[in-house]
N, C-alpha and C positions, 0 to 999 in steps of 0.2 A: 438270678437275683436272690440274695440271702439276707435275712434279718433275724436277729435273735436277742434274747435277754431284755425285753422291754421293762422299763422302770418309770414310774410316775412320781412326780413331786406332789406335795400336798397342794390341793386346790386353793387358788387365790383369785377372787373375783370371777369365778366360773371357768377358770382355765388352769390346767396343769401343764407341766413340761414333761414330755415323753422323751426319755433317753433310750437309745438302743444301739446295738452293734450291727453293722451292715457291710456287705460286700456286693457291689453291683454285678460282678462277673461270677461270683461263687468260686469254688476250687475243687479239684479232683481228689484231694487228700482229706484226711480227717479234720484238718483245721488249716487256717491260713490267716493272713493279716486282715484285720477288720478296721473299718472306719467307725468312729464314734459320732453318732448323729443325734440331733434333737429336733423336736417339733412341738408346737403348741397344740394342746389337746382341749377341745371344748367339752366340758363336763356335762353340759345340757344336751348335746347331740351325740356324745360319744364318738366324735370324729376329729380328725386332724384339721386344724385351721389352715385354710388354703394359703399356699406360698409361705408357710412358716418353717419348712425344713431347712436345717442348717447343719453343715458338716463341720464338726468341731476339730476332729483329727482325721486327715485323709488316709486312705490305704497307701502304704509304702511298698512299692514293688521291689526296690533295692535300696538299702540305706545310702543316703547321700543323693538320691535322685531328685529330691525336692530342691536342692541347690541353695538352700538358705543358711547352710552352715550349722544347723541345729545339732547339738550334741548333748548326750546324756552320759554323765560320768566319763567324759572324754571320748565317747564313741558316737558316731552318727546315729541318729534316732532310727531304730529298726522297725518301728510300727507297733501296733497293738495286736498281740496274739492272745486273745481272751476267749473263753467259752461263755462267760457270764460276767455281767456287771455286779458290783456289790449290791446287796438288797437296799441299802440306804445310800444312794448316790445323788 
């Protein structure tokens, strides 16, 4: 299990959104396809709010495997290959 590049939104009503890159399986090479995930973060306890995890973009094993016809500039979406999220995301 791999997670990296945590980013927090500005707190609002005691909660921030935590965005991060994740891959449940990990990988053998230097990098691989990552999922973009979010969770609600309770600023008073410094913990993730239970059952708030959401996968925004799934890991893509092979372009086109999702089967939804999603294309980027005419190509099937290859997934997210990032080491870090932008500081302000």
